TISEGU-621337 format. One record per residue (C-alpha): residue number from 1; residue in three letters; z negated, y negated, x. Coordinates in Angstrom, 3 decimals. Each point is the difference from the previous one (the first is absolute). Layout:
! residues N
<rec NUM,Ala,<Z,Y,X>>
...
//
This chain:
! residues 410
<rec 1,Met,<15.074,-14.211,11.928>>
<rec 2,Ser,<3.557,0.743,1.499>>
<rec 3,Thr,<-1.480,3.418,0.778>>
<rec 4,Tyr,<-0.632,0.572,-3.279>>
<rec 5,Ser,<3.348,-1.202,-0.972>>
<rec 6,Asp,<1.691,2.327,2.496>>
<rec 7,Leu,<-2.356,2.717,-1.533>>
<rec 8,Leu,<0.947,-0.313,-3.825>>
<rec 9,Lys,<3.931,-0.109,1.264>>
<rec 10,Thr,<-0.831,3.770,0.988>>
<rec 11,Ala,<1.492,2.324,-2.560>>
<rec 12,Gly,<-2.059,1.206,-2.512>>
<rec 13,Val,<-3.256,-1.797,1.227>>
<rec 14,Ala,<0.192,-3.325,-2.789>>
<rec 15,Arg,<0.872,2.166,-2.587>>
<rec 16,Ile,<-3.211,3.157,0.939>>
<rec 17,Ile,<-2.153,-2.539,0.771>>
<rec 18,Thr,<0.483,-1.957,-3.473>>
<rec 19,Ala,<0.143,3.607,-1.923>>
<rec 20,Gln,<-3.622,1.046,1.260>>
<rec 21,Leu,<-1.745,-3.722,-0.876>>
<rec 22,Val,<1.143,0.427,-3.607>>
<rec 23,Ala,<-1.116,3.832,0.132>>
<rec 24,Arg,<-3.425,-1.144,1.548>>
<rec 25,Phe,<-0.459,-2.665,-2.055>>
<rec 26,Pro,<-2.277,0.996,-2.413>>
<rec 27,Phe,<-2.689,1.826,3.041>>
<rec 28,Gly,<-0.499,-3.844,-0.197>>
<rec 29,Met,<-0.378,-0.709,-3.216>>
<rec 30,Leu,<-1.872,3.247,-1.412>>
<rec 31,Ser,<-3.657,-0.302,0.985>>
<rec 32,Leu,<-0.024,-3.819,-1.682>>
<rec 33,Ala,<1.817,0.839,-2.717>>
<rec 34,Phe,<-2.353,3.236,-0.494>>
<rec 35,Leu,<-3.107,-2.282,0.366>>
<rec 36,Leu,<1.073,-2.673,-2.395>>
<rec 37,His,<0.801,2.653,-2.560>>
<rec 38,Val,<-2.802,1.989,0.269>>
<rec 39,Glu,<-2.602,-3.025,0.349>>
<rec 40,Gln,<1.994,-1.316,-3.613>>
<rec 41,Gln,<-0.355,3.339,-1.500>>
<rec 42,Thr,<-3.783,0.562,0.962>>
<rec 43,Gly,<-0.992,-3.313,0.831>>
<rec 44,Ser,<-1.521,1.220,3.384>>
<rec 45,Tyr,<1.329,-0.841,3.712>>
<rec 46,Gly,<-2.279,3.506,0.991>>
<rec 47,Ala,<1.874,2.163,-2.387>>
<rec 48,Ala,<3.364,-1.271,1.167>>
<rec 49,Gly,<-1.451,0.998,3.375>>
<rec 50,Leu,<-0.638,3.630,-1.081>>
<rec 51,Val,<3.665,-0.168,-1.013>>
<rec 52,Leu,<0.952,-0.925,3.173>>
<rec 53,Ala,<-1.544,2.044,1.883>>
<rec 54,Ala,<1.090,2.669,-1.528>>
<rec 55,Thr,<3.599,-0.901,0.513>>
<rec 56,Ser,<-0.877,-0.335,3.538>>
<rec 57,Val,<-1.130,3.892,0.452>>
<rec 58,Gly,<3.427,1.126,-1.100>>
<rec 59,Gln,<1.570,-2.203,1.931>>
<rec 60,Ala,<-2.042,1.329,3.612>>
<rec 61,Ile,<0.628,3.553,-1.561>>
<rec 62,Ala,<3.887,-0.333,-0.538>>
<rec 63,Gly,<1.087,-2.467,2.701>>
<rec 64,Pro,<0.235,2.182,3.134>>
<rec 65,Leu,<0.693,3.132,-2.294>>
<rec 66,Thr,<2.965,-1.473,-1.549>>
<rec 67,Ser,<1.617,-1.500,3.201>>
<rec 68,Arg,<-0.766,3.309,2.077>>
<rec 69,Leu,<1.723,1.782,-3.130>>
<rec 70,Met,<3.605,-2.081,0.320>>
<rec 71,Gly,<0.125,1.689,3.047>>
<rec 72,Arg,<-0.279,3.544,-1.465>>
<rec 73,Trp,<2.326,-1.335,-2.750>>
<rec 74,Gly,<1.714,-3.256,0.685>>
<rec 75,Met,<-0.859,-3.499,-0.816>>
<rec 76,Arg,<2.621,-0.258,-3.172>>
<rec 77,Pro,<-2.076,2.761,-2.370>>
<rec 78,Val,<-3.338,-0.941,1.382>>
<rec 79,Leu,<0.701,-3.462,-1.362>>
<rec 80,Thr,<1.481,0.757,-2.893>>
<rec 81,Ile,<-2.618,1.823,-1.294>>
<rec 82,Thr,<-3.038,-1.896,0.679>>
<rec 83,Leu,<1.687,-2.715,-1.265>>
<rec 84,Ala,<0.480,1.385,-3.379>>
<rec 85,Ile,<-3.403,0.987,-0.517>>
<rec 86,Cys,<-1.572,-3.173,1.904>>
<rec 87,Ala,<1.662,-2.438,-2.916>>
<rec 88,Ala,<-0.626,2.179,-3.140>>
<rec 89,Met,<-4.095,-0.071,1.341>>
<rec 90,Val,<-0.155,-3.565,0.769>>
<rec 91,Ser,<2.241,-0.602,-3.463>>
<rec 92,Thr,<-2.820,1.826,-1.240>>
<rec 93,Ile,<-2.797,-2.470,1.033>>
<rec 94,Ala,<1.702,-2.804,-1.169>>
<rec 95,Leu,<0.892,1.409,-3.699>>
<rec 96,Val,<-2.706,1.981,-0.186>>
<rec 97,Pro,<-3.273,-0.873,-1.353>>
<rec 98,Met,<-2.320,1.961,1.713>>
<rec 99,Ser,<-4.042,0.904,0.755>>
<rec 100,Val,<-0.862,-0.810,3.921>>
<rec 101,Pro,<-0.153,3.737,1.123>>
<rec 102,Leu,<3.621,0.069,-1.824>>
<rec 103,Tyr,<1.125,-3.132,1.838>>
<rec 104,Met,<-1.747,2.031,3.151>>
<rec 105,Val,<1.935,3.324,-0.595>>
<rec 106,Val,<3.380,-1.867,-0.296>>
<rec 107,Gly,<-0.561,-2.329,2.718>>
<rec 108,Ala,<-0.407,3.014,2.378>>
<rec 109,Leu,<3.176,1.565,-1.277>>
<rec 110,Ala,<1.811,-3.255,0.861>>
<rec 111,Gly,<-1.824,-0.412,3.332>>
<rec 112,Leu,<1.175,4.284,0.309>>
<rec 113,Ser,<3.653,-1.268,-0.237>>
<rec 114,Met,<0.728,-2.795,1.753>>
<rec 115,Pro,<3.388,0.245,1.189>>
<rec 116,Pro,<0.093,-0.007,3.619>>
<rec 117,Ile,<2.541,-3.062,0.684>>
<rec 118,Gln,<-2.064,-1.366,3.508>>
<rec 119,Pro,<-0.138,3.172,1.882>>
<rec 120,Ala,<3.731,0.538,-0.829>>
<rec 121,Val,<1.338,-3.493,0.559>>
<rec 122,Arg,<-1.633,0.422,3.191>>
<rec 123,Thr,<0.662,3.037,1.653>>
<rec 124,Ile,<4.084,-1.391,-1.470>>
<rec 125,Tyr,<-0.478,-3.088,2.104>>
<rec 126,Pro,<0.091,1.077,4.059>>
<rec 127,Lys,<3.261,1.907,-1.036>>
<rec 128,Met,<2.038,-2.846,-1.359>>
<rec 129,Val,<-0.399,-2.303,3.008>>
<rec 130,Asn,<-0.608,-0.259,3.982>>
<rec 131,Ser,<-3.354,0.449,1.459>>
<rec 132,Arg,<0.218,-4.174,0.859>>
<rec 133,Gln,<0.350,-0.764,-3.460>>
<rec 134,Leu,<-2.673,2.484,-1.723>>
<rec 135,Thr,<-3.222,-2.084,0.955>>
<rec 136,Pro,<1.668,-3.558,-1.665>>
<rec 137,Leu,<0.965,3.066,-3.032>>
<rec 138,Phe,<-3.853,0.804,-0.171>>
<rec 139,Ser,<-0.761,-3.838,-0.122>>
<rec 140,Leu,<2.833,-1.195,-2.671>>
<rec 141,Asp,<-1.518,3.360,-2.029>>
<rec 142,Ala,<-3.646,-1.127,0.432>>
<rec 143,Thr,<1.051,-3.396,-1.309>>
<rec 144,Ala,<1.927,1.736,-2.975>>
<rec 145,Gln,<-3.317,2.202,-0.598>>
<rec 146,Glu,<-2.091,-3.391,-0.026>>
<rec 147,Ile,<2.683,-1.273,-3.058>>
<rec 148,Ile,<-1.260,3.512,-1.243>>
<rec 149,Trp,<-3.749,-0.658,0.340>>
<rec 150,Val,<-0.839,-3.427,-0.726>>
<rec 151,Val,<3.587,-1.437,-2.006>>
<rec 152,Gly,<-0.458,3.425,-2.377>>
<rec 153,Pro,<-3.689,-1.340,-1.326>>
<rec 154,Val,<1.690,-3.195,-0.192>>
<rec 155,Val,<2.177,1.215,-2.520>>
<rec 156,Thr,<-2.523,2.481,-1.572>>
<rec 157,Thr,<-2.352,-3.429,-0.596>>
<rec 158,Phe,<2.267,-1.824,-1.788>>
<rec 159,Val,<1.857,2.265,-2.227>>
<rec 160,Ala,<-3.506,1.963,-0.677>>
<rec 161,Thr,<-1.850,-3.952,-0.553>>
<rec 162,Gln,<3.029,-1.288,-1.756>>
<rec 163,Ile,<1.703,2.903,-2.513>>
<rec 164,Ser,<-2.548,2.568,0.489>>
<rec 165,Thr,<-1.749,2.891,2.033>>
<rec 166,Val,<2.206,2.950,-1.474>>
<rec 167,Trp,<3.284,-1.916,1.430>>
<rec 168,Gly,<-1.841,-0.309,3.264>>
<rec 169,Ile,<0.173,4.074,0.455>>
<rec 170,Met,<3.503,0.668,-2.028>>
<rec 171,Leu,<1.502,-2.993,2.377>>
<rec 172,Ala,<-1.007,1.862,2.903>>
<rec 173,Val,<1.018,3.239,-1.304>>
<rec 174,Ile,<3.493,-1.976,-0.348>>
<rec 175,Phe,<-0.053,-0.719,3.327>>
<rec 176,Met,<-0.988,3.973,0.707>>
<rec 177,Val,<2.584,1.419,-1.469>>
<rec 178,Gly,<2.851,-2.218,0.360>>
<rec 179,Gly,<-0.659,-0.248,3.871>>
<rec 180,Gly,<-0.659,3.187,0.473>>
<rec 181,Ile,<3.327,1.505,-1.366>>
<rec 182,Trp,<1.853,-2.344,2.057>>
<rec 183,Phe,<-1.764,1.117,3.242>>
<rec 184,Ile,<0.428,3.683,-0.575>>
<rec 185,Val,<3.331,-0.628,-0.363>>
<rec 186,Leu,<0.758,-1.868,3.448>>
<rec 187,Pro,<2.333,1.896,1.935>>
<rec 188,Glu,<-2.419,-0.643,2.998>>
<rec 189,Leu,<-2.035,3.126,-2.044>>
<rec 190,Gly,<2.204,2.141,0.142>>
<rec 191,Arg,<0.757,-0.727,3.840>>
<rec 192,Val,<-3.549,0.496,1.567>>
<rec 193,Arg,<-1.640,3.327,-0.254>>
<rec 194,Ile,<-3.343,0.581,0.901>>
<rec 195,Pro,<-0.948,2.898,2.046>>
<rec 196,Arg,<-2.873,1.962,-1.627>>
<rec 197,Ser,<-2.956,-0.274,2.257>>
<rec 198,Lys,<-1.907,2.393,1.975>>
<rec 199,Arg,<-3.291,-1.281,-0.090>>
<rec 200,Lys,<-2.603,0.760,-2.057>>
<rec 201,Leu,<-0.716,-2.648,-3.128>>
<rec 202,Gly,<-2.046,-2.724,1.702>>
<rec 203,Ala,<0.767,0.531,3.071>>
<rec 204,Val,<1.424,-2.734,0.604>>
<rec 205,Leu,<-3.227,-2.070,-0.459>>
<rec 206,Arg,<-0.859,1.600,3.450>>
<rec 207,Arg,<2.224,-2.635,1.576>>
<rec 208,Pro,<-2.642,-2.979,0.009>>
<rec 209,Pro,<2.775,-3.205,-0.029>>
<rec 210,Val,<0.920,2.061,-3.985>>
<rec 211,Leu,<-3.950,0.155,-0.612>>
<rec 212,Leu,<0.346,-3.761,1.134>>
<rec 213,Ala,<2.390,-1.237,-2.307>>
<rec 214,Thr,<-1.283,1.568,-2.985>>
<rec 215,Gly,<-3.425,-1.145,0.187>>
<rec 216,Val,<1.195,-3.476,1.117>>
<rec 217,Gly,<2.425,0.194,-3.089>>
<rec 218,Phe,<-2.398,1.229,-2.304>>
<rec 219,Leu,<-2.599,-2.925,1.118>>
<rec 220,Leu,<2.960,-2.480,-0.055>>
<rec 221,Val,<1.492,0.641,-3.668>>
<rec 222,Gly,<-3.753,0.539,-1.427>>
<rec 223,Ala,<-0.682,-3.969,1.253>>
<rec 224,Cys,<3.182,-0.773,-1.552>>
<rec 225,Ala,<-0.882,1.735,-3.339>>
<rec 226,Ala,<-2.770,-1.669,-0.450>>
<rec 227,Val,<0.815,-3.358,0.778>>
<rec 228,Glu,<2.394,0.429,-2.932>>
<rec 229,Ala,<-2.575,0.882,-2.346>>
<rec 230,Ala,<-1.974,-2.487,1.384>>
<rec 231,Val,<2.144,-2.724,-1.045>>
<rec 232,Val,<0.780,1.281,-3.523>>
<rec 233,Ala,<-3.592,0.142,-0.463>>
<rec 234,Thr,<-0.623,-3.943,1.445>>
<rec 235,Phe,<2.919,-0.948,-2.695>>
<rec 236,Gly,<-0.066,1.803,-2.778>>
<rec 237,His,<2.721,1.919,-1.815>>
<rec 238,Gly,<1.469,-2.968,-2.147>>
<rec 239,Gly,<1.382,-2.606,3.192>>
<rec 240,Ala,<2.629,-0.083,2.317>>
<rec 241,Glu,<-2.367,-0.741,3.057>>
<rec 242,Ala,<-0.939,3.619,0.965>>
<rec 243,Gly,<3.774,0.763,0.565>>
<rec 244,Leu,<0.632,-3.436,1.800>>
<rec 245,Val,<-2.783,0.987,2.084>>
<rec 246,Leu,<1.185,3.433,0.845>>
<rec 247,Ala,<3.784,-1.379,0.848>>
<rec 248,Ile,<-1.175,-2.296,2.485>>
<rec 249,Phe,<-2.281,3.084,1.520>>
<rec 250,Ser,<3.946,1.888,-0.026>>
<rec 251,Val,<1.311,-2.920,1.301>>
<rec 252,Gly,<-2.481,-0.068,3.434>>
<rec 253,Ser,<0.852,3.927,0.364>>
<rec 254,Ile,<3.520,-0.555,-0.166>>
<rec 255,Ala,<0.047,-3.134,2.482>>
<rec 256,Gly,<-2.531,2.104,2.601>>
<rec 257,Gly,<2.536,3.228,-0.160>>
<rec 258,Leu,<2.920,-2.224,0.027>>
<rec 259,Gly,<-1.439,-2.396,3.453>>
<rec 260,Leu,<-1.809,3.236,1.576>>
<rec 261,Gly,<2.265,2.905,-0.443>>
<rec 262,His,<0.908,-0.591,3.614>>
<rec 263,Val,<-2.853,-0.124,1.686>>
<rec 264,Pro,<-0.717,2.919,2.412>>
<rec 265,Ile,<-2.223,2.790,-1.456>>
<rec 266,Gly,<-3.121,0.360,2.615>>
<rec 267,Pro,<-3.114,1.912,-0.481>>
<rec 268,Trp,<-1.567,-3.074,-1.366>>
<rec 269,Ser,<2.876,-0.741,-2.385>>
<rec 270,Thr,<-1.773,1.374,-3.109>>
<rec 271,Ala,<-3.693,-1.656,0.684>>
<rec 272,Arg,<1.613,-3.540,0.158>>
<rec 273,Arg,<1.889,0.241,-3.010>>
<rec 274,Met,<-2.892,1.649,-2.167>>
<rec 275,Leu,<-2.723,-2.930,1.275>>
<rec 276,Ile,<2.739,-2.452,-1.139>>
<rec 277,Val,<0.168,1.779,-3.253>>
<rec 278,Phe,<-3.987,0.139,0.068>>
<rec 279,Val,<-0.734,-3.407,0.675>>
<rec 280,Gly,<2.167,-1.374,-2.856>>
<rec 281,Met,<-1.611,2.747,-2.530>>
<rec 282,Gly,<-3.362,-1.347,1.471>>
<rec 283,Leu,<1.268,-3.445,-0.627>>
<rec 284,Ala,<0.492,1.122,-3.869>>
<rec 285,Ala,<-3.343,1.174,-0.269>>
<rec 286,Val,<-1.244,-3.692,1.326>>
<rec 287,Val,<2.055,-1.541,-2.119>>
<rec 288,Met,<-1.426,1.128,-3.214>>
<rec 289,Val,<-3.467,-0.451,0.908>>
<rec 290,Leu,<0.170,-3.828,1.557>>
<rec 291,Val,<3.130,-1.725,-1.638>>
<rec 292,Ser,<-0.134,-1.254,-3.655>>
<rec 293,Ser,<1.674,1.549,-2.656>>
<rec 294,Asp,<3.189,-2.831,-0.033>>
<rec 295,Met,<0.669,0.713,3.610>>
<rec 296,Val,<0.004,3.795,-0.543>>
<rec 297,Phe,<3.563,0.785,-0.377>>
<rec 298,Trp,<1.222,-2.303,3.042>>
<rec 299,Trp,<-3.174,1.343,2.652>>
<rec 300,Leu,<0.681,3.240,-1.202>>
<rec 301,Ser,<3.808,-0.086,0.235>>
<rec 302,Ala,<0.144,-1.314,3.616>>
<rec 303,Ala,<-2.881,2.723,1.024>>
<rec 304,Leu,<2.030,2.853,-1.399>>
<rec 305,Phe,<3.360,-1.590,1.857>>
<rec 306,Val,<-1.892,0.184,3.526>>
<rec 307,Ala,<-0.927,3.783,-0.669>>
<rec 308,Gly,<3.327,0.584,-1.236>>
<rec 309,Ile,<1.314,-0.839,3.021>>
<rec 310,Gly,<-1.253,2.988,1.418>>
<rec 311,Ile,<0.901,2.848,-2.306>>
<rec 312,Ala,<3.864,1.008,0.783>>
<rec 313,Pro,<-0.867,-0.012,3.665>>
<rec 314,Ala,<-2.614,1.930,-0.370>>
<rec 315,Leu,<2.422,2.634,-2.287>>
<rec 316,Ala,<2.863,0.243,2.904>>
<rec 317,Val,<-2.374,0.884,2.639>>
<rec 318,Leu,<-1.602,2.324,-1.829>>
<rec 319,Phe,<3.508,1.632,-1.139>>
<rec 320,Ala,<1.025,0.066,3.483>>
<rec 321,Met,<-3.031,1.383,1.534>>
<rec 322,Val,<0.902,2.894,-2.358>>
<rec 323,Ser,<3.726,0.412,1.233>>
<rec 324,Ala,<-0.901,0.055,3.301>>
<rec 325,Ser,<-2.365,2.388,-0.360>>
<rec 326,Val,<1.088,2.981,-1.651>>
<rec 327,Lys,<3.144,2.563,0.220>>
<rec 328,Phe,<2.904,-0.838,-2.718>>
<rec 329,Ser,<-1.174,3.333,-1.738>>
<rec 330,Asp,<-3.290,-1.530,-0.588>>
<rec 331,Thr,<0.820,-3.527,-0.866>>
<rec 332,Ala,<0.304,0.662,-3.950>>
<rec 333,Glu,<-3.527,1.663,-0.156>>
<rec 334,Ala,<-1.150,-3.063,2.503>>
<rec 335,Tyr,<1.269,-2.290,-2.553>>
<rec 336,Gly,<-2.020,1.516,-2.502>>
<rec 337,Trp,<-2.729,-0.100,1.137>>
<rec 338,Val,<0.538,-3.527,0.767>>
<rec 339,Gly,<0.964,-0.988,-3.246>>
<rec 340,Thr,<-2.804,1.851,-1.815>>
<rec 341,Gly,<-2.701,-1.975,1.836>>
<rec 342,Gln,<1.969,-3.408,-1.379>>
<rec 343,Leu,<0.237,1.365,-3.317>>
<rec 344,Ile,<-3.640,1.174,-0.059>>
<rec 345,Gly,<-1.272,-3.313,1.849>>
<rec 346,Ala,<1.959,-1.494,-3.118>>
<rec 347,Ala,<-1.327,1.698,-2.176>>
<rec 348,Leu,<-4.107,0.059,1.529>>
<rec 349,Gly,<0.257,-3.925,0.992>>
<rec 350,Ser,<0.782,-0.567,-3.409>>
<rec 351,Ala,<-2.669,2.127,-1.530>>
<rec 352,Ala,<-2.907,-1.136,2.834>>
<rec 353,Ala,<0.842,-3.811,-1.255>>
<rec 354,Gly,<-0.403,1.120,-3.552>>
<rec 355,Phe,<-2.855,1.041,0.194>>
<rec 356,Leu,<-1.234,-2.755,1.912>>
<rec 357,Ile,<1.771,-2.405,-2.203>>
<rec 358,Asp,<-2.152,1.348,-2.878>>
<rec 359,Ser,<-2.884,-0.544,1.681>>
<rec 360,Asn,<0.163,-2.945,2.382>>
<rec 361,Gly,<2.624,-1.999,-1.888>>
<rec 362,Ala,<3.653,-0.738,1.482>>
<rec 363,Val,<-1.511,-0.351,3.469>>
<rec 364,Gly,<-0.973,3.026,-0.201>>
<rec 365,Gly,<3.588,1.530,0.533>>
<rec 366,Phe,<0.759,-2.695,3.458>>
<rec 367,Trp,<-3.227,1.978,1.288>>
<rec 368,Ala,<1.547,3.123,-0.403>>
<rec 369,Ala,<3.375,-1.550,1.722>>
<rec 370,Ala,<-1.759,-1.703,2.966>>
<rec 371,Leu,<-1.646,3.348,0.428>>
<rec 372,Phe,<3.000,2.500,-0.027>>
<rec 373,Ala,<1.746,-2.507,2.052>>
<rec 374,Leu,<-3.446,0.012,2.661>>
<rec 375,Val,<0.125,3.505,0.056>>
<rec 376,Gly,<4.187,-0.174,0.903>>
<rec 377,Phe,<-0.763,-1.829,2.782>>
<rec 378,Ile,<-2.832,1.757,1.438>>
<rec 379,Val,<1.829,3.419,-0.200>>
<rec 380,Pro,<2.855,-0.659,2.385>>
<rec 381,Val,<-2.320,-2.038,2.097>>
<rec 382,Leu,<-2.084,3.163,0.690>>
<rec 383,Ala,<3.223,1.876,0.049>>
<rec 384,Lys,<1.812,-1.844,2.621>>
<rec 385,Arg,<0.185,2.851,2.770>>
<rec 386,His,<1.673,1.990,-3.205>>
<rec 387,His,<3.020,-2.844,-0.612>>
<rec 388,Pro,<3.286,0.897,1.225>>
<rec 389,Asp,<1.201,-3.155,2.439>>
<rec 390,Leu,<4.173,-0.335,-1.018>>
<rec 391,Arg,<0.488,-2.949,2.697>>
<rec 392,Gly,<3.375,0.952,0.918>>
<rec 393,Arg,<0.023,3.243,-1.557>>
<rec 394,Asp,<2.479,1.936,-2.563>>
<rec 395,Ala,<-2.192,0.308,-3.482>>
<rec 396,Ser,<2.431,2.780,-1.378>>
<rec 397,Pro,<-2.211,3.359,-0.828>>
<rec 398,Leu,<-0.127,2.886,2.607>>
<rec 399,Pro,<2.877,2.073,0.195>>
<rec 400,Asp,<-0.149,3.719,-1.499>>
<rec 401,Thr,<-0.084,2.711,2.884>>
<rec 402,Glu,<0.033,3.430,0.409>>
<rec 403,Ala,<0.874,3.218,2.365>>
<rec 404,Ile,<3.724,1.481,-0.002>>
<rec 405,Pro,<0.258,3.542,-0.078>>
<rec 406,Val,<1.943,0.808,2.980>>
<rec 407,Gln,<1.856,3.694,0.395>>
<rec 408,Pro,<-1.701,1.398,3.282>>
<rec 409,Thr,<2.813,0.506,2.562>>
<rec 410,Ser,<1.000,3.355,1.328>>
//
């Protein structure tokens, strides 16, 4: 904890972590908020899943593109334009009743315009701290992201079930606009300029660690999103139990992030953390089959607490492996791909859970979560030789170098 305390005393670190957390908070709210709202409007989790899938297509296209544009146009112009468009599209979904196809079109536009906050902040981090502080900063950021992906749905669940699904979405818009403006005006954005990448779009994915981080992030966040949908389906829209269970899920993740954040990163680090997630989510599926309804709350909370312990530490490893594997000019695009994987995972995890809940009941959502987590464990095991070994190594991006023209001597 003393390391984190020293880190937060570094000029600007606490400010930028807080601002980006508020700005990115809606990213952990919108998948579940859209799921609840569209299901309420149409009466079908499957229809809601189609809207989430359309949103994920937009996010998949936009993530690396908008991140790369920050090296061409600058961070502030790109963030401002995307923020304005995205807030308008998300508000339209909340306030305007539509058919499912129109919901899908507007959802796709919202996905296309998602502000690239995550690539921006992760590109700035290495310029704010020394190499010794960078890995702990990624761990702290991973714990903060856990608040986004796990606490965000808790807030959404409470607001959507206790007030209305419209307000569940509009609260996300308030966070998006307020946090986005705060982040955009921070002085750190003016002090760091992302060099224009000289590589083709997508070339960064040829680096195995970036591809591995993108894939595992997709599976990890997809598992979390499936859990969120399954918990809501288990306890319904009318009570507080779903929010409490998800809160316990988040407590496990935050505890894991703070407790395991300093463990050295080796070739097996991602697989070990994903194994914890799979065990917890697998136990949750077993609980739904074997435990009586009056005890489901307690046993499900315990199982998801276990699953949560692996989440933030896994994310910290993914961020560090990307940072250590690419040049500084490619960091924004690399994190754009990783962020896209996570956002698509959130949408498709909810969508898959929605269809399985429609056909099999709430337990189907936990099946989806356990399957996502299992594959998320298997992938880094099979790709172990491509996993960076950062024990005793600097996690800073590789420097951009180029030949310096020299005048020939006569």
